N, C-alpha and C positions, 0 to 999 in steps of 0.2 A: 601295806595290809589293811591298815583303817581307813586309807583313799579306797580303796576298791569296799569297803563295807559300804561307805556314806555313797560312793557310786549307785550299786547293786538297791539302796534302802531309796536312794533319788528314782532310779527307774522304777521301782517297785511302787513308789507315790506319783510317780508324776503322770500316770492315766487316771488316776483317781482323784488327784487337785487339777486336771485337766476337766474331769467330766463333773467336777463339783462348782467350778469357775463355770461354767457351761448354764448348769443349771442357775445358778445363781445369776448368772446376766439373764437367760431366760426369763428368770422372777422379775431382774426390773425392768425386764422391758415388760411385763404383763401388765405390774404395779401402773407404769408409766401410760401405759395405753388407757386403763381404768381411770386412771386419775385426768387423762385428757378426754373421757368423757364425760367425767363428772364434772368438769371446768365448765365444758363446751354447755351441761345441763345448767349448773347455773348461771352460767354468763344469759341464756336465755330468760331466765327467770328474770334476769338484774333486768334486763331489755325490756319485757313484756312489763314491769314493776316503771320502770320508767316511761312507758307507754301510756299506762293506765294515768299518772302523773300530767303528761299533756293532757290527756282527754278529759281529765276531770277540770284539767285551769277552762279547755274549752267548753265546757259545759256549765262552767263558771259566769264564763264571758258573756255566754247565751243567755244566762240568766238573770246577769246584769243589763244585759240588751233588753231582755222584755219586762223587767222592774223602771227603765227608763221611759220604753217609749208607753206602760201602761201612767208612766208621771206624767210624760207630756201630755199625754189625752186628757189628762186630769184637768191639769194645767190650761188645755186648749179649750174644757168644757167639752169635750167628746171621748164617748166609748172607742177602746177598739175591737175592729170585725172580729169576728171568731176567725176570718180566713186569717188576721193578723197575727193573730194567735199562736194558731196551729202551727203557724211558718217556725216559730219558736219552738212550740212543742215539740214536731216533729224531728227537729234537728237535736235538743236535749235526748227526746228518747233513741234515736240513732247513736249518740253518742254513747248514753247508759246501755245499751246493748251491746256496742264494741266493746265496754268495761268489763263486762259479767262475762266476756267470751274469751277476753284476756284472763282476767278470773280462773276461770273454768280450766285453762290454760297453764298455768300455774299449780292448781289444783291436779291434772292429769301426773306433771311433771311430776310434784312434789310426794302424787302417789307411789309413781313408776320407782323413784328414789328411793321410798321409806323413808321421807322424811317429816316431822313434826312438824305442826305448824309454828311453833315458835323458830324451830331452824329455819322455816321463811320467811319469818319475818325480820330474822337479822340481815336477809343478804338484801343489800344496799342496790337502791335502781341505779342501772347503767349510767353514767354519767356522757356517752356517746350518742346517747338519744337526743 
């Protein structure tokens, strides 16, 4: 008799448990998709930061080379021509433009994801770059 009662209770609860399990599974799937999208965006920011670091290194190198050329010209008693200087300046400006574009891209992603500047600051540059 007690066994029949438990069997009846189980039969009554089984659809509800199944429905609950399906809803829980759907919620977990949705959460995983959201986290996956968030991870992709955070990885994109990290990659952009790594690219910026690399570009900043390139800029320092051009500035160093420009300084060396100016010093070399000074030691040789000659001034660099406007064209010689302009080549370095153009490269430096291209790099600065690229850095600005990447910073704007980071800002756009941060705004889309409602990230505060201090949150973006905490994202380390990607090590893959």
